[in-house]
C-alpha positions as CSV (number, residue, x, y, z in Angstrom):
1,M,10.4,24.3,19.3
2,K,9.3,27.2,17.0
3,I,7.3,27.0,13.8
4,E,10.5,27.8,11.8
5,D,12.0,24.6,13.2
6,V,9.1,22.4,12.0
7,E,9.9,20.1,9.0
8,P,7.4,18.2,6.7
9,D,6.9,14.5,7.5
10,K,8.3,14.9,11.0
11,G,6.7,14.9,14.4
12,V,6.0,18.0,16.4
13,P,6.7,17.1,20.1
14,E,5.5,20.4,21.5
15,L,4.7,23.8,20.0
16,I,3.2,26.9,21.7
17,V,1.3,29.2,19.3
18,R,-1.3,31.9,19.2
19,V,-4.5,31.4,17.2
20,I,-4.8,34.0,14.4
21,S,-8.1,32.8,12.9
22,V,-10.4,29.9,12.7
23,A,-12.0,29.0,9.4
24,P,-15.6,27.8,9.3
25,P,-15.6,24.0,9.6
26,R,-16.2,21.9,6.4
27,I,-17.6,18.4,6.1
28,I,-15.2,16.2,4.2
29,T,-15.7,12.7,2.8
30,T,-12.6,10.6,3.4
31,R,-11.1,8.2,0.9
32,G,-12.8,5.4,2.8
33,G,-16.2,7.1,2.3
34,R,-16.6,8.3,5.9
35,K,-17.7,11.9,6.6
36,T,-15.8,14.0,9.0
37,Q,-15.3,17.6,9.9
38,L,-12.2,19.6,8.9
39,T,-11.4,22.9,10.6
40,E,-8.4,24.9,9.5
41,V,-6.9,27.1,12.2
42,L,-4.2,29.7,11.3
43,V,-1.6,29.8,14.1
44,A,1.6,31.7,14.6
45,D,4.6,32.3,16.8
46,E,7.2,35.0,16.4
47,T,8.9,33.1,13.6
48,K,6.1,32.1,11.1
49,R,2.4,31.4,10.5
50,V,1.1,28.0,9.6
51,V,-2.3,26.2,9.2
52,L,-3.3,23.7,11.8
53,S,-5.8,21.2,10.3
54,L,-8.1,19.7,12.9
55,W,-10.0,16.6,11.9
56,G,-13.1,15.5,13.6
57,F,-16.4,16.9,14.8
58,G,-16.1,19.7,17.4
59,K,-12.3,19.6,17.5
60,A,-11.9,23.4,17.2
61,S,-15.1,24.5,18.9
62,D,-13.3,26.2,21.8
63,L,-10.7,28.0,19.7
64,S,-10.8,31.6,18.7
65,A,-8.5,34.3,17.6
66,G,-6.0,35.4,20.2
67,K,-6.0,32.3,22.3
68,V,-2.7,30.5,23.1
69,I,-2.5,26.8,22.6
70,K,0.0,24.1,23.1
71,I,0.2,21.4,20.4
72,K,1.6,18.1,21.8
73,N,2.7,15.1,19.7
74,G,1.5,16.7,16.5
75,W,2.6,16.0,12.9
76,A,3.8,18.2,10.0
77,K,3.3,17.6,6.3
78,E,3.5,19.5,3.1
79,W,0.2,20.3,1.3
80,K,0.2,22.2,-2.0
81,G,3.7,23.5,-1.3
82,K,3.0,24.8,2.2
83,L,3.7,23.3,5.6
84,Q,0.6,22.2,7.5
85,L,0.3,20.9,11.1
86,S,-2.1,18.3,12.3
87,L,-2.6,16.2,15.4
88,G,-2.1,12.9,13.7
89,R,-3.2,9.9,15.6
90,S,-2.0,10.7,19.1
91,G,-1.6,14.5,19.1
92,E,-3.5,16.9,21.3
93,I,-4.1,20.6,21.8
94,E,-4.6,22.4,25.0
95,E,-5.5,26.0,25.6
96,I,-2.9,27.5,28.0
97,D,-2.7,30.8,29.9
98,D,-1.4,33.8,27.9
99,D,1.8,34.7,29.7
100,E,2.6,37.3,27.0
101,T,5.7,35.6,25.8
102,L,4.2,35.3,22.3
103,P,3.6,38.5,20.3
104,S,0.1,39.9,20.3
105,L,-2.5,39.0,17.7
106,N,-1.9,42.3,15.9
107,E,1.9,41.8,15.8
108,L,1.5,38.3,14.5
109,M,-0.7,39.3,11.5
110,S,2.4,40.5,9.7
111,I,4.5,37.3,10.1
112,P,4.9,35.4,6.9
113,S,3.5,31.9,6.3
114,K,5.9,28.9,6.5
115,V,6.5,27.5,3.0
116,A,7.7,23.8,3.0
117,S,10.6,24.4,0.8
118,E,12.3,26.9,3.2
119,E,14.4,24.2,4.9
Protein backbone atom coordinates (compact mmCIF):
# COMPACT_ATOMS: atom_id res chain seq x y z
CA MET A 1 0.00 0.00 0.00
CA LYS A 2 1.14 3.55 -0.78
CA ILE A 3 -0.11 6.84 0.69
CA GLU A 4 -1.97 7.61 -2.55
CA ASP A 5 -4.05 4.42 -1.95
CA VAL A 6 -5.16 5.45 1.56
CA GLU A 7 -8.78 6.61 1.93
CA PRO A 8 -10.47 8.46 4.81
CA ASP A 9 -12.41 6.34 7.32
CA LYS A 10 -10.59 3.18 6.26
CA GLY A 11 -7.98 0.99 7.86
CA VAL A 12 -4.35 1.09 6.85
CA PRO A 13 -3.14 -2.54 7.06
CA GLU A 14 0.53 -1.77 6.36
CA LEU A 15 2.34 1.30 5.08
CA ILE A 16 6.09 1.96 4.84
CA VAL A 17 7.04 5.64 4.90
CA ARG A 18 9.96 7.95 5.62
CA VAL A 19 9.74 10.53 8.42
CA ILE A 20 10.07 14.05 6.99
CA SER A 21 9.71 16.00 10.25
CA VAL A 22 8.48 15.63 13.82
CA ALA A 23 6.57 18.57 15.32
CA PRO A 24 7.07 19.41 18.99
CA PRO A 25 4.58 17.44 21.12
CA ARG A 26 1.54 19.28 22.50
CA ILE A 27 -0.55 18.52 25.56
CA ILE A 28 -4.21 18.11 24.59
CA THR A 29 -7.27 17.81 26.81
CA THR A 30 -9.61 15.17 25.39
CA ARG A 31 -13.39 15.53 25.24
CA GLY A 32 -13.50 13.36 28.36
CA GLY A 33 -11.27 15.81 30.24
CA ARG A 34 -8.16 13.60 30.21
CA LYS A 35 -4.80 15.10 29.28
CA THR A 36 -2.67 13.37 26.66
CA GLN A 37 0.16 14.19 24.31
CA LEU A 38 -0.24 14.68 20.56
CA THR A 39 2.77 14.54 18.26
CA GLU A 40 2.30 15.21 14.56
CA VAL A 41 4.81 13.49 12.30
CA LEU A 42 5.02 14.39 8.62
CA VAL A 43 5.69 11.20 6.63
CA ALA A 44 5.97 10.46 2.92
CA ASP A 45 6.52 7.84 0.29
CA GLU A 46 7.11 8.37 -3.41
CA THR A 47 3.40 9.16 -3.98
CA LYS A 48 2.37 11.70 -1.29
CA ARG A 49 3.06 13.33 2.08
CA VAL A 50 0.67 13.01 5.01
CA VAL A 51 0.54 13.77 8.76
CA LEU A 52 0.69 10.85 11.17
CA SER A 53 -0.93 11.86 14.48
CA LEU A 54 0.54 9.98 17.42
CA TRP A 55 -1.52 10.13 20.62
CA GLY A 56 -0.01 9.35 24.01
CA PHE A 57 3.01 10.35 26.04
CA GLY A 58 6.32 9.37 24.47
CA LYS A 59 4.81 7.83 21.33
CA ALA A 60 7.16 9.65 18.95
CA SER A 61 10.21 9.98 21.16
CA ASP A 62 12.37 7.73 18.95
CA LEU A 63 11.33 9.27 15.63
CA SER A 64 13.40 11.76 13.67
CA ALA A 65 13.66 13.03 10.10
CA GLY A 66 14.99 10.47 7.66
CA LYS A 67 13.97 7.33 9.58
CA VAL A 68 11.89 4.69 7.81
CA ILE A 69 8.87 3.34 9.69
CA LYS A 70 6.24 0.70 9.10
CA ILE A 71 2.69 1.57 10.17
CA LYS A 72 0.63 -1.56 10.89
CA ASN A 73 -3.12 -1.65 11.50
CA GLY A 74 -3.39 2.14 11.33
CA TRP A 75 -6.39 4.30 10.55
CA ALA A 76 -7.05 7.18 8.15
CA LYS A 77 -9.43 10.06 8.61
CA GLU A 78 -10.09 13.47 7.15
CA TRP A 79 -9.28 16.50 9.31
CA LYS A 80 -9.84 20.02 8.00
CA GLY A 81 -9.93 18.77 4.41
CA LYS A 82 -6.70 16.78 4.60
CA LEU A 83 -6.03 13.12 5.07
CA GLN A 84 -4.47 12.18 8.41
CA LEU A 85 -3.10 8.89 9.65
CA SER A 86 -3.24 7.58 13.20
CA LEU A 87 -2.66 4.30 14.96
CA GLY A 88 -6.24 4.01 16.18
CA ARG A 89 -6.80 1.52 18.98
CA SER A 90 -4.69 -1.38 17.73
CA GLY A 91 -2.14 0.16 15.36
CA GLU A 92 1.59 0.22 15.84
CA ILE A 93 4.68 1.74 14.33
CA GLU A 94 8.05 0.12 13.98
CA GLU A 95 11.32 1.61 12.82
CA ILE A 96 12.75 -0.54 10.05
CA ASP A 97 16.06 -0.63 8.20
CA ASP A 98 16.40 1.81 5.31
CA ASP A 99 16.83 -0.45 2.29
CA GLU A 100 16.77 2.65 0.06
CA THR A 101 13.56 1.64 -1.74
CA LEU A 102 11.96 4.90 -0.56
CA PRO A 103 13.27 8.17 -2.02
CA SER A 104 15.70 10.15 0.13
CA LEU A 105 14.56 12.81 2.58
CA ASN A 106 15.57 15.58 0.16
CA GLU A 107 13.66 13.97 -2.74
CA LEU A 108 10.53 13.58 -0.60
CA MET A 109 10.47 17.26 0.40
CA SER A 110 8.94 18.15 -2.99
CA ILE A 111 6.14 15.53 -2.87
CA PRO A 112 2.65 17.11 -2.46
CA SER A 113 0.43 16.51 0.56
CA LYS A 114 -2.50 14.12 0.27
CA VAL A 115 -5.80 16.01 0.22
CA ALA A 116 -8.77 13.89 1.28
CA SER A 117 -10.90 14.90 -1.72
CA GLU A 118 -8.44 13.42 -4.26
CA GLU A 119 -10.13 10.01 -4.38
